[in-house]
Backbone as a chain_set.jsonl record, in Angstrom:
{"seq": "XXXXXXXXXXXXXXXXXXXXXXXXXXXXXXXXXXXXXXXXXXXXXXXXXXXXXXXXXXXXXXXXXXXXXXXXXXXXXXXXXXXXXXXXXXXXXXXXXXXXXXXXXXXXXXXXXXXXXXXXXXXXXXXXXXXXXXXXXXXXXXXXXXXXXXXXXXXXXXXXXXXXXXXXXXXXXXXXXXXXXXXXXXXXXXXXXXXXXXXXXXXXXXXXXXXXXXX", "coords": {"N": [[22.188, -5.469, -52.734], [24.589, -3.035, -52.206], [26.875, -2.187, -49.578], [27.523, 0.529, -49.204], [26.106, 3.685, -49.834], [26.992, 6.171, -50.073], [29.99, 7.97, -50.672], [32.429, 9.784, -49.088], [34.845, 12.028, -49.804], [38.107, 13.139, -48.888], [40.083, 16.016, -49.822], [42.783, 17.441, -50.239], [45.764, 15.763, -50.781], [44.46, 13.344, -51.003], [42.478, 13.192, -53.202], [43.713, 15.282, -54.573], [47.024, 15.598, -55.63], [49.131, 16.794, -53.73], [51.196, 16.626, -51.9], [54.036, 16.998, -52.056], [53.986, 19.659, -52.774], [52.904, 20.73, -50.441], [54.963, 20.133, -48.6], [57.112, 21.611, -49.694], [56.039, 24.159, -49.47], [55.762, 24.436, -46.665], [58.477, 24.19, -45.879], [59.621, 26.413, -47.097], [58.347, 28.427, -45.629], [59.364, 27.822, -43.087], [62.112, 28.277, -43.479], [62.133, 31.053, -43.9], [61.742, 31.886, -41.347], [63.942, 31.09, -40.026], [63.989, 28.476, -39.119], [64.434, 24.878, -38.675], [64.164, 22.809, -41.573], [61.975, 20.237, -42.979], [62.223, 16.821, -43.952], [60.539, 14.909, -46.529], [59.682, 12.452, -45.49], [59.745, 12.911, -42.697], [57.914, 15.001, -42.504], [55.527, 13.654, -43.239], [55.304, 11.995, -41.106], [54.697, 13.685, -39.009], [52.706, 15.512, -39.663], [49.474, 16.912, -39.069], [46.109, 17.597, -37.774], [44.43, 19.883, -35.545], [45.861, 22.362, -37.732], [47.176, 24.374, -36.409], [48.282, 23.193, -34.113], [50.093, 21.507, -35.382], [51.798, 23.408, -36.589], [52.939, 24.536, -34.284], [54.333, 22.308, -33.372], [56.363, 22.006, -35.276], [57.844, 24.247, -34.871], [56.936, 26.938, -35.094], [56.416, 30.146, -33.669], [54.022, 31.243, -31.669], [53.887, 33.4, -30.059], [55.065, 35.398, -31.372], [53.77, 35.68, -33.807], [50.447, 35.318, -35.157], [47.822, 32.856, -35.766], [46.32, 33.636, -37.982], [48.109, 35.241, -39.488], [50.072, 33.351, -40.123], [48.542, 31.544, -41.579], [47.737, 33.055, -43.805], [50.251, 33.455, -44.926], [50.82, 30.799, -45.56], [48.857, 30.214, -47.563], [49.582, 32.057, -49.579], [52.238, 31.273, -50.106], [51.903, 28.592, -50.811], [50.592, 28.878, -53.263], [52.713, 29.662, -54.852], [54.143, 27.337, -55.241], [52.393, 25.657, -56.435], [52.107, 25.381, -59.153], [51.446, 23.364, -61.924], [50.374, 21.362, -60.414], [48.5, 18.359, -59.822], [45.866, 15.847, -60.076], [45.815, 12.865, -58.042], [47.214, 9.777, -59.291], [44.961, 7.834, -61.199], [42.624, 8.875, -60.136], [40.449, 10.147, -61.595], [39.407, 8.01, -63.093], [38.675, 6.288, -61.04], [36.702, 7.811, -59.703], [34.788, 7.851, -61.732], [34.124, 5.119, -61.949], [33.006, 4.635, -59.423], [30.811, 6.308, -59.53], [29.371, 4.951, -61.497], [28.573, 2.778, -60.055], [26.389, 3.721, -58.795], [26.669, 5.202, -56.505], [26.529, 7.991, -54.371], [28.742, 10.752, -54.357], [30.766, 12.836, -52.342], [32.709, 15.723, -51.394], [34.613, 16.488, -48.565], [36.308, 18.886, -46.959], [38.998, 20.709, -45.341], [39.798, 22.896, -46.65], [39.129, 26.231, -47.814], [35.828, 26.812, -48.897], [35.043, 28.125, -51.331], [37.43, 28.21, -52.781], [37.94, 25.489, -52.965], [35.745, 24.531, -54.505], [36.262, 25.849, -56.902], [38.687, 24.666, -57.673], [37.883, 22.023, -58.088], [36.259, 22.353, -60.312], [38.196, 23.333, -62.08], [39.725, 21.048, -62.506], [37.963, 19.548, -63.879], [36.171, 17.673, -62.766], [33.833, 18.061, -61.478], [31.316, 17.03, -62.069], [31.142, 14.55, -60.958], [30.394, 14.729, -58.341], [27.98, 14.94, -55.76], [27.792, 16.906, -53.789], [30.063, 19.506, -52.78], [31.937, 20.253, -50.065], [33.412, 22.592, -48.059], [35.536, 24.597, -45.899], [34.743, 27.695, -44.125], [36.794, 29.392, -43.819], [40.405, 30.073, -43.713], [41.865, 28.595, -41.938], [42.103, 25.871, -41.442], [41.2, 24.203, -39.274], [39.961, 21.792, -38.836], [37.569, 19.134, -39.642], [35.249, 18.133, -38.505], [32.955, 19.569, -37.486], [32.086, 20.809, -39.837], [31.491, 18.545, -41.269], [29.349, 17.493, -39.784], [27.366, 19.377, -40.32], [27.1, 18.923, -43.038], [26.116, 16.274, -43.105], [23.621, 16.645, -41.863], [22.369, 18.518, -43.57], [22.241, 17.254, -46.086], [21.022, 14.912, -45.54], [22.433, 12.5, -45.019], [22.986, 9.107, -44.456], [24.849, 7.823, -41.928], [25.582, 5.102, -41.519], [25.604, 4.051, -44.017], [27.768, 5.06, -45.318], [31.013, 5.726, -46.543], [34.118, 7.107, -45.727], [36.912, 8.431, -47.392], [40.241, 9.112, -47.012], [43.482, 10.634, -46.331], [44.792, 11.019, -43.984], [45.321, 10.728, -40.407], [43.505, 12.365, -39.17], [41.316, 12.217, -40.875], [40.344, 9.702, -40.27], [39.565, 10.223, -37.653], [37.547, 12.102, -38.106], [35.716, 10.532, -39.546], [35.013, 8.659, -37.571], [33.785, 10.354, -35.698], [31.559, 11.133, -37.143], [30.274, 8.811, -37.644], [30.881, 7.298, -39.866], [32.234, 4.642, -41.933], [35.737, 4.091, -42.679], [38.394, 4.47, -45.024], [41.781, 4.57, -45.7], [44.159, 6.305, -47.626], [47.435, 5.712, -48.65], [49.121, 7.385, -50.049], [49.298, 10.054, -49.359], [49.344, 12.781, -47.022], [50.082, 11.675, -44.574], [52.143, 9.092, -43.154], [52.3, 5.642, -44.193], [52.703, 3.859, -42.09], [51.692, 5.226, -39.833], [49.02, 5.478, -40.603], [48.202, 2.825, -40.826], [47.932, 2.021, -38.234], [45.563, 3.011, -37.566], [43.36, 2.529, -39.317], [41.893, 0.554, -42.019], [43.938, 0.357, -44.921], [44.801, 1.573, -48.227], [46.867, 1.468, -51.155], [46.714, 2.359, -53.742], [44.615, 4.26, -55.929], [42.992, 2.863, -57.712], [42.282, 0.596, -56.383], [40.017, 1.096, -54.958], [37.331, 0.955, -56.206], [37.05, -1.872, -56.381], [37.131, -2.54, -53.681], [34.741, -1.337, -52.798], [32.89, -2.718, -54.311], [32.99, -5.223, -53.236], [32.035, -4.846, -50.729], [29.68, -5.618, -48.17]], "CA": [[22.449, -4.138, -52.186], [25.935, -2.763, -51.719], [26.851, -1.609, -48.237], [27.66, 1.985, -49.191], [25.357, 4.52, -50.764], [27.697, 7.453, -50.132], [31.425, 8.042, -50.427], [32.868, 11.143, -48.753], [36.267, 12.148, -50.099], [38.988, 14.25, -48.546], [40.615, 16.636, -51.032], [44.246, 17.575, -50.286], [46.513, 14.546, -50.508], [43.664, 12.17, -51.361], [42.19, 13.401, -54.62], [44.74, 16.187, -55.107], [48.397, 15.164, -55.366], [49.812, 18.037, -53.329], [52.07, 16.4, -50.744], [55.303, 17.696, -52.272], [53.674, 21.089, -52.708], [52.756, 21.057, -49.026], [56.285, 20.103, -47.964], [57.867, 22.76, -50.2], [55.433, 25.35, -48.868], [56.141, 24.484, -45.253], [59.908, 24.429, -45.739], [59.855, 27.817, -47.425], [57.906, 29.197, -44.469], [60.315, 27.583, -42.0], [63.371, 28.951, -43.812], [61.951, 32.492, -43.68], [61.744, 32.124, -39.906], [65.184, 30.558, -39.476], [63.693, 27.212, -38.444], [64.866, 23.699, -39.435], [63.209, 22.28, -42.54], [61.581, 18.843, -42.787], [62.219, 15.911, -45.089], [59.211, 14.413, -46.853], [59.329, 11.385, -44.549], [59.457, 13.51, -41.397], [56.65, 15.725, -42.654], [54.405, 12.71, -43.247], [55.234, 11.414, -39.77], [54.266, 14.645, -37.983], [51.588, 16.361, -40.098], [48.188, 16.592, -38.473], [45.129, 18.648, -37.514], [44.374, 21.15, -36.259], [47.192, 22.728, -38.215], [47.845, 25.213, -35.409], [49.112, 22.293, -33.302], [51.182, 21.073, -36.256], [52.745, 24.519, -36.7], [53.677, 24.612, -33.024], [55.217, 21.152, -33.292], [57.542, 22.163, -36.144], [58.677, 25.349, -34.418], [56.374, 28.286, -35.213], [56.302, 30.83, -32.384], [52.763, 31.964, -31.655], [54.029, 34.646, -29.312], [55.581, 36.386, -32.329], [52.785, 35.842, -34.886], [49.228, 34.584, -34.853], [47.416, 31.855, -36.751], [45.882, 34.294, -39.21], [49.294, 35.638, -40.253], [50.699, 32.13, -40.641], [47.642, 30.965, -42.574], [47.859, 33.874, -45.009], [51.563, 33.12, -45.486], [50.706, 29.47, -46.166], [48.084, 30.301, -48.806], [50.374, 32.772, -50.578], [53.41, 30.471, -50.449], [51.384, 27.405, -51.507], [50.321, 29.26, -54.651], [53.985, 29.739, -55.573], [54.629, 25.984, -55.528], [51.284, 24.833, -56.928], [52.07, 25.296, -60.614], [51.585, 21.999, -62.41], [49.782, 20.399, -59.488], [47.536, 17.523, -60.538], [45.176, 14.84, -59.276], [46.558, 11.632, -57.84], [47.009, 8.823, -60.386], [43.794, 6.978, -61.136], [41.48, 9.508, -59.479], [39.309, 10.355, -62.491], [38.829, 6.708, -63.422], [38.041, 5.785, -59.82], [35.457, 8.556, -59.511], [33.843, 7.397, -62.753], [33.651, 3.777, -61.613], [32.124, 4.73, -58.255], [29.558, 6.877, -60.036], [28.667, 3.893, -62.219], [27.979, 1.892, -59.052], [25.206, 4.378, -58.251], [27.013, 5.74, -55.19], [26.706, 9.443, -54.322], [30.065, 11.155, -53.901], [30.892, 14.166, -51.739], [34.025, 16.114, -50.885], [34.626, 17.179, -47.278], [37.68, 19.384, -46.874], [39.294, 21.869, -44.499], [40.091, 24.01, -47.551], [38.037, 27.187, -47.947], [34.901, 26.183, -49.839], [35.051, 28.736, -52.662], [38.644, 27.752, -53.453], [37.757, 24.062, -53.235], [34.834, 24.358, -55.631], [36.928, 26.295, -58.124], [39.67, 23.658, -58.052], [37.159, 20.869, -58.619], [35.878, 22.737, -61.678], [39.416, 23.446, -62.889], [40.174, 19.709, -62.853], [36.901, 18.949, -64.701], [35.614, 16.504, -62.096], [32.698, 18.505, -60.671], [30.117, 16.251, -62.38], [31.139, 13.303, -60.189], [30.074, 14.972, -56.932], [26.662, 15.429, -55.381], [28.072, 18.183, -53.141], [31.448, 19.802, -52.403], [31.793, 20.956, -48.786], [34.675, 23.051, -47.501], [35.52, 25.475, -44.734], [34.438, 29.102, -44.382], [37.975, 30.188, -43.478], [41.675, 29.527, -44.209], [42.644, 28.177, -40.774], [42.255, 24.41, -41.444], [41.093, 23.72, -37.894], [39.466, 20.42, -38.844], [36.41, 18.939, -40.502], [34.144, 17.466, -37.822], [31.758, 20.413, -37.446], [31.602, 20.962, -41.216], [30.911, 17.262, -41.632], [28.034, 17.369, -39.139], [26.416, 20.198, -41.087], [26.899, 18.233, -44.307], [25.236, 15.13, -42.848], [22.279, 17.143, -41.574], [21.784, 19.222, -44.717], [22.002, 16.372, -47.228], [20.344, 13.708, -45.029], [23.327, 11.367, -45.254], [22.915, 8.052, -43.445], [26.237, 7.454, -41.616], [25.821, 3.659, -41.63], [25.72, 3.728, -45.44], [28.738, 6.022, -45.847], [32.445, 5.472, -46.415], [34.999, 8.253, -45.922], [38.233, 8.089, -47.913], [41.163, 10.205, -46.767], [44.915, 10.299, -46.31], [45.387, 11.407, -42.705], [44.691, 10.245, -39.18], [42.344, 13.221, -38.909], [40.176, 11.695, -41.631], [39.799, 8.616, -39.458], [38.896, 10.857, -36.514], [36.314, 12.696, -38.621], [34.805, 9.432, -39.853], [34.506, 8.119, -36.301], [32.878, 11.335, -35.106], [30.348, 11.228, -37.949], [29.665, 7.491, -37.759], [31.205, 6.709, -41.163], [33.39, 3.777, -42.095], [36.847, 4.866, -43.23], [39.453, 3.83, -45.789], [42.841, 5.569, -45.76], [45.063, 6.233, -48.776], [48.799, 5.882, -48.129], [49.929, 8.266, -50.894], [49.048, 11.442, -49.012], [50.105, 13.607, -46.085], [50.547, 10.884, -43.429], [52.864, 7.884, -43.536], [51.511, 4.403, -44.157], [52.808, 3.267, -40.757], [50.741, 5.911, -38.957], [47.662, 5.18, -41.038], [47.898, 1.41, -40.589], [47.572, 1.883, -36.829], [44.281, 3.687, -37.367], [42.263, 2.0, -40.124], [42.297, -0.19, -43.213], [44.62, 1.257, -45.839], [45.031, 1.189, -49.615], [48.041, 2.148, -51.704], [46.406, 2.872, -55.069], [43.22, 4.652, -56.095], [42.191, 1.886, -58.455], [41.822, -0.459, -55.482], [38.801, 1.5, -54.262], [36.099, 0.345, -56.741], [36.992, -3.282, -55.974], [36.793, -2.544, -52.257], [33.328, -1.016, -52.679], [32.095, -3.763, -54.968], [32.979, -6.39, -52.36], [31.412, -4.513, -49.439], [28.347, -6.206, -48.011]], "C": [[23.902, -4.04, -51.733], [25.838, -2.057, -50.359], [26.79, -0.089, -48.274], [26.815, 2.648, -50.264], [26.012, 5.883, -50.94], [29.188, 7.233, -49.93], [31.78, 9.508, -50.204], [34.384, 11.202, -48.903], [36.905, 13.326, -49.365], [39.549, 14.798, -49.858], [42.138, 16.611, -51.065], [44.924, 16.277, -49.897], [45.78, 13.282, -50.899], [43.285, 12.225, -52.835], [43.274, 14.25, -55.278], [46.128, 15.741, -54.68], [49.24, 16.384, -54.991], [50.747, 17.854, -52.141], [53.395, 17.145, -50.903], [55.107, 19.206, -52.252], [53.556, 21.537, -51.26], [54.089, 21.097, -48.303], [57.111, 21.299, -48.406], [57.355, 24.067, -49.599], [55.879, 25.505, -47.42], [57.618, 24.825, -45.093], [60.284, 25.858, -46.112], [59.471, 28.713, -46.256], [58.87, 29.035, -43.296], [61.628, 28.317, -42.251], [63.272, 30.45, -43.553], [62.031, 32.854, -42.203], [62.993, 31.57, -39.227], [65.0, 29.254, -38.732], [64.147, 26.032, -39.296], [63.767, 23.217, -40.384], [62.984, 20.785, -42.306], [61.777, 18.051, -44.078], [60.783, 15.477, -45.358], [58.759, 13.362, -45.841], [58.967, 11.95, -43.18], [58.139, 14.261, -41.425], [55.47, 14.774, -42.548], [54.235, 12.026, -41.883], [54.651, 12.374, -38.733], [53.058, 15.479, -38.391], [50.279, 15.922, -39.456], [47.316, 17.816, -38.305], [44.833, 18.7, -36.023], [45.769, 21.624, -36.632], [47.914, 23.664, -37.253], [48.748, 24.366, -34.525], [50.314, 21.799, -34.101], [52.232, 22.17, -36.381], [53.577, 24.66, -35.422], [54.718, 23.502, -32.943], [56.488, 21.34, -34.12], [58.29, 23.464, -35.877], [58.118, 26.752, -34.538], [56.111, 28.868, -33.831], [55.04, 31.685, -32.388], [52.769, 33.157, -30.696], [54.531, 35.768, -30.222], [54.619, 36.635, -33.488], [51.582, 34.967, -34.571], [48.85, 33.641, -36.002], [46.983, 32.496, -38.061], [47.087, 34.666, -40.084], [49.975, 34.423, -40.888], [49.849, 31.526, -41.753], [47.694, 31.741, -43.888], [49.188, 33.584, -45.708], [51.508, 31.764, -46.181], [49.996, 29.549, -47.513], [48.914, 30.959, -49.904], [51.571, 31.949, -51.042], [53.004, 29.221, -51.213], [51.16, 27.714, -52.979], [51.602, 29.317, -55.483], [54.472, 28.367, -56.018], [53.579, 25.109, -56.222], [51.2, 24.728, -58.443], [52.299, 23.854, -61.053], [51.013, 20.947, -61.489], [48.681, 19.616, -60.214], [46.818, 16.59, -59.559], [46.073, 13.63, -59.08], [46.262, 10.651, -58.975], [45.777, 7.954, -60.165], [42.555, 7.613, -60.559], [40.273, 9.603, -60.405], [38.62, 9.034, -62.822], [38.105, 6.111, -62.217], [36.717, 6.49, -59.55], [34.389, 8.095, -60.497], [33.263, 6.025, -62.394], [32.708, 3.789, -60.413], [30.772, 5.318, -58.668], [28.723, 5.813, -60.747], [28.044, 2.865, -61.28], [26.718, 2.483, -58.427], [25.418, 4.974, -56.878], [27.169, 7.252, -55.28], [28.086, 9.767, -53.752], [30.046, 12.614, -53.432], [32.379, 14.451, -51.524], [33.813, 16.845, -49.573], [36.064, 17.585, -47.005], [37.787, 20.537, -45.893], [39.675, 23.084, -45.332], [38.878, 24.934, -47.647], [37.136, 26.788, -49.114], [34.931, 26.816, -51.232], [36.285, 28.317, -53.458], [38.516, 26.291, -53.858], [36.874, 23.851, -54.465], [35.472, 24.784, -56.941], [37.958, 25.277, -58.601], [38.998, 22.424, -58.651], [36.714, 21.133, -60.056], [37.105, 22.773, -62.582], [39.936, 22.081, -63.332], [39.096, 18.895, -63.587], [36.334, 17.668, -64.073], [34.353, 16.846, -61.297], [31.463, 17.636, -60.886], [30.062, 14.923, -61.624], [30.561, 13.483, -58.789], [28.662, 15.518, -56.745], [26.791, 16.782, -54.69], [29.559, 18.273, -52.817], [31.396, 20.712, -51.188], [33.157, 21.309, -48.211], [34.458, 23.969, -46.318], [35.102, 26.891, -45.133], [35.606, 30.008, -44.019], [39.233, 29.488, -43.984], [42.494, 28.877, -43.095], [42.809, 26.673, -40.628], [42.219, 23.82, -40.034], [40.66, 22.263, -37.829], [38.134, 20.352, -39.562], [35.191, 18.357, -39.794], [32.876, 18.307, -37.872], [31.191, 20.618, -38.845], [30.935, 19.674, -41.678], [29.533, 17.065, -41.027], [26.993, 18.18, -39.891], [26.098, 19.542, -42.425], [25.917, 17.076, -44.15], [23.797, 15.587, -42.647], [21.617, 17.741, -42.819], [21.389, 18.269, -45.831], [21.446, 15.01, -46.809], [21.144, 12.445, -45.335], [23.187, 10.366, -44.118], [24.338, 7.576, -43.135], [26.542, 5.977, -41.825], [25.997, 3.205, -43.069], [26.814, 4.541, -46.124], [30.164, 5.595, -45.545], [33.189, 6.776, -46.631], [36.355, 7.761, -46.382], [39.142, 9.298, -47.74], [42.592, 9.714, -46.678], [45.583, 10.63, -44.994], [44.648, 10.754, -41.539], [43.46, 11.079, -38.852], [41.118, 12.74, -39.678], [39.533, 10.522, -40.899], [39.042, 9.167, -38.25], [37.558, 11.46, -36.935], [35.28, 11.603, -38.89], [34.188, 8.851, -38.584], [33.482, 9.057, -35.68], [31.544, 11.391, -35.834], [29.633, 9.884, -38.111], [29.892, 6.822, -39.097], [32.22, 5.58, -40.992], [34.499, 4.593, -42.749], [37.835, 3.959, -43.942], [40.518, 4.888, -46.022], [43.828, 5.261, -46.882], [46.479, 6.592, -48.333], [49.662, 6.837, -48.949], [49.828, 9.731, -50.547], [49.947, 12.008, -47.933], [50.534, 12.892, -44.804], [51.179, 9.599, -43.913], [51.971, 6.657, -43.413], [51.57, 3.745, -42.788], [51.819, 3.91, -39.79], [49.306, 5.527, -39.313], [47.257, 3.752, -40.69], [47.514, 1.154, -39.137], [46.152, 2.383, -36.552], [43.121, 3.01, -38.088], [42.81, 1.144, -41.253], [42.876, 0.787, -44.227], [44.645, 0.666, -47.246], [46.216, 1.986, -50.137], [47.785, 2.77, -53.064], [44.93, 3.2, -55.172], [42.394, 3.571, -56.777], [41.815, 0.664, -57.626], [40.436, -0.158, -54.91], [37.529, 0.913, -54.876], [35.962, -1.127, -56.373], [36.578, -3.405, -54.52], [35.29, -2.297, -52.073], [32.455, -2.13, -53.226], [31.98, -5.011, -54.088], [32.31, -6.119, -51.03], [30.022, -5.099, -49.366], [27.737, -5.791, -46.673]], "O": [[24.378, -4.874, -50.962], [24.834, -1.415, -50.049], [26.088, 0.523, -47.469], [26.805, 2.24, -51.425], [25.646, 6.652, -51.828], [29.598, 6.407, -49.113], [31.47, 10.365, -51.031], [35.112, 10.499, -48.202], [36.296, 14.389, -49.242], [39.498, 14.124, -50.887], [42.727, 15.847, -51.831], [44.689, 15.748, -48.81], [46.41, 12.245, -51.108], [43.728, 11.39, -53.624], [43.699, 13.971, -56.399], [46.377, 15.53, -53.493], [49.965, 16.933, -55.821], [51.06, 18.82, -51.446], [53.829, 17.844, -49.988], [55.966, 19.943, -51.769], [54.05, 22.603, -50.893], [54.329, 21.986, -47.486], [57.75, 21.943, -47.574], [58.133, 24.96, -49.264], [56.318, 26.578, -47.006], [57.973, 25.66, -44.261], [61.176, 26.444, -45.499], [60.193, 29.655, -45.93], [59.16, 30.001, -42.592], [62.192, 28.914, -41.334], [64.216, 31.056, -43.045], [62.348, 33.99, -41.851], [63.094, 31.577, -38.0], [65.763, 28.947, -37.815], [64.241, 26.16, -40.517], [62.587, 23.22, -40.034], [63.705, 20.149, -41.538], [61.524, 18.562, -45.169], [59.909, 15.657, -44.511], [57.614, 13.369, -45.39], [57.99, 11.518, -42.568], [57.342, 14.173, -40.491], [54.508, 15.062, -41.835], [53.152, 11.541, -41.554], [54.163, 11.935, -37.691], [52.438, 16.103, -37.53], [50.006, 14.73, -39.316], [47.714, 18.931, -38.642], [44.964, 17.699, -35.319], [46.742, 21.328, -35.938], [49.143, 23.742, -37.277], [49.867, 24.777, -34.216], [51.418, 21.685, -33.569], [53.428, 21.895, -36.29], [54.786, 24.88, -35.487], [55.845, 23.725, -32.499], [57.563, 20.891, -33.723], [59.263, 23.768, -36.568], [58.782, 27.696, -34.11], [55.641, 28.169, -32.933], [54.995, 32.73, -33.036], [51.756, 33.841, -30.548], [54.43, 36.946, -29.879], [54.655, 37.708, -34.091], [51.681, 34.0, -33.816], [49.48, 33.638, -37.06], [47.25, 31.956, -39.134], [47.073, 34.424, -41.291], [50.399, 34.467, -42.043], [50.381, 31.05, -42.756], [47.694, 31.143, -44.963], [49.242, 33.478, -46.933], [52.077, 31.591, -47.259], [50.486, 29.004, -48.502], [48.945, 30.473, -51.035], [51.887, 31.925, -52.232], [53.684, 28.828, -52.161], [51.497, 26.906, -53.845], [51.575, 29.049, -56.684], [55.135, 28.242, -57.048], [53.851, 23.955, -56.556], [50.312, 24.054, -58.965], [53.24, 23.203, -60.6], [51.152, 19.753, -61.755], [48.017, 20.144, -61.106], [47.131, 16.556, -58.369], [46.991, 13.399, -59.867], [45.178, 10.689, -59.558], [45.576, 7.406, -59.081], [41.514, 6.959, -60.491], [39.179, 9.178, -60.031], [37.391, 8.954, -62.829], [37.045, 5.502, -62.362], [35.724, 5.847, -59.209], [33.22, 7.963, -60.135], [32.059, 5.8, -62.52], [31.728, 3.046, -60.383], [29.722, 4.871, -58.205], [27.5, 5.786, -60.607], [27.105, 2.164, -61.654], [26.053, 1.827, -57.625], [24.453, 5.228, -56.157], [27.865, 7.749, -56.165], [28.538, 9.143, -52.793], [29.413, 13.482, -54.032], [33.199, 13.534, -51.479], [32.947, 17.714, -49.468], [36.936, 16.733, -46.839], [36.817, 21.25, -45.638], [39.857, 24.176, -44.794], [37.737, 24.478, -47.571], [37.626, 26.464, -50.196], [34.851, 26.094, -52.226], [36.201, 28.093, -54.665], [38.928, 25.899, -54.949], [37.222, 23.08, -55.359], [35.252, 24.154, -57.975], [38.089, 25.047, -59.803], [39.5, 21.85, -59.617], [36.784, 20.248, -60.91], [37.06, 22.298, -63.717], [40.522, 21.96, -64.408], [39.286, 17.714, -63.877], [36.054, 16.697, -64.777], [33.86, 16.019, -60.529], [30.638, 17.511, -59.981], [29.036, 14.243, -61.651], [30.266, 12.496, -58.116], [28.215, 16.417, -57.457], [26.013, 17.697, -54.956], [30.227, 17.26, -52.607], [30.871, 21.823, -51.266], [33.96, 20.425, -47.913], [33.347, 24.103, -45.805], [35.105, 27.244, -46.312], [35.453, 31.225, -43.918], [39.146, 28.433, -44.611], [43.686, 28.63, -43.274], [43.577, 26.226, -39.776], [43.091, 23.041, -39.651], [40.967, 21.572, -36.858], [37.62, 21.366, -40.035], [34.177, 18.11, -40.448], [31.823, 17.804, -38.264], [29.975, 20.607, -39.035], [29.933, 19.707, -42.393], [28.64, 16.527, -41.682], [25.865, 17.725, -40.081], [24.961, 19.598, -42.894], [25.001, 16.914, -44.956], [22.867, 14.992, -43.19], [20.441, 17.492, -43.083], [20.34, 18.434, -46.455], [21.4, 14.075, -47.609], [20.61, 11.457, -45.84], [23.261, 10.738, -42.947], [24.977, 6.978, -44.0], [27.639, 5.629, -42.261], [26.482, 2.102, -43.32], [26.808, 4.702, -47.345], [30.479, 5.161, -44.437], [32.93, 7.483, -47.605], [36.893, 6.796, -45.839], [38.855, 10.378, -48.256], [42.882, 8.541, -46.914], [46.805, 10.539, -44.881], [43.513, 10.297, -41.671], [42.481, 10.559, -38.316], [39.997, 12.845, -39.18], [38.311, 10.372, -40.911], [37.998, 8.635, -37.87], [36.562, 11.346, -36.22], [34.116, 11.731, -38.512], [32.987, 8.585, -38.533], [32.439, 8.618, -35.196], [30.512, 11.663, -35.221], [28.527, 9.822, -38.648], [29.182, 5.877, -39.443], [32.977, 5.563, -40.022], [34.243, 5.659, -43.308], [38.081, 2.829, -43.52], [40.209, 5.984, -46.49], [44.266, 4.125, -47.062], [46.703, 7.636, -47.72], [50.814, 7.082, -48.592], [50.227, 10.581, -51.343], [51.152, 11.758, -47.916], [51.289, 13.463, -44.017], [50.803, 9.071, -44.959], [51.016, 6.637, -42.636], [50.592, 3.133, -42.359], [51.174, 3.209, -39.01], [48.483, 5.282, -38.431], [46.115, 3.496, -40.309], [46.839, 0.168, -38.842], [45.614, 2.204, -35.459], [42.02, 2.921, -37.543], [44.022, 1.018, -41.427], [42.379, 1.903, -44.382], [44.529, -0.544, -47.44], [46.53, 3.057, -49.617], [48.555, 3.624, -53.505], [44.09, 2.518, -54.586], [41.221, 3.387, -56.452], [41.104, -0.215, -58.113], [39.757, -1.065, -54.428], [36.695, 0.405, -54.126], [34.857, -1.584, -56.08], [35.774, -4.266, -54.164], [34.643, -2.978, -51.277], [31.406, -2.443, -52.664], [31.007, -5.759, -54.178], [32.04, -7.051, -50.273], [29.273, -5.091, -50.343], [26.616, -6.186, -46.356]]}, "num_chains": 1, "name": "protein.A"}
């Protein structure tokens, strides 16, 4: 018996290679407001959830605009930079190998669920997932409450579940839900930040080996 019967994936930055898209989106939004832009390294050092706190940290003035206005701007600006966006290297092969191990796979994301499901279909990977679970809004407040509903609805046993993500928030979500966690260093948080939180990997193709050795 392998230790894990379920793998719960984050989407943005973990399966989807959108870090540069996220940085370009943010910097465009900052420039429009006359605020200093961020380098990729700085972005990965400060990005976090809830995104409202992140926006405040990088200079957005919530006395002049509200979270809804900023969130709409983010979605519209992100679309401008998302042309040619792709999955992280090795994702499809990794998903296939995990499926062959007999492990159920889920996605848990702060992205609005209808958009998330459409993207999964667009990348032709929907057949790897038992369920795809996203948010009911565009505010990216976090994933704990959505994760609790997912666990309850699909009768997921936390002790048999591994969460794979790319941010400190993914580690926080895993802890709140009782999952083990593995963090991918190619996403929205720096490897130094992630290493202080949980075990890390640098390549997707390391994951099947990690699962195969779990006991």
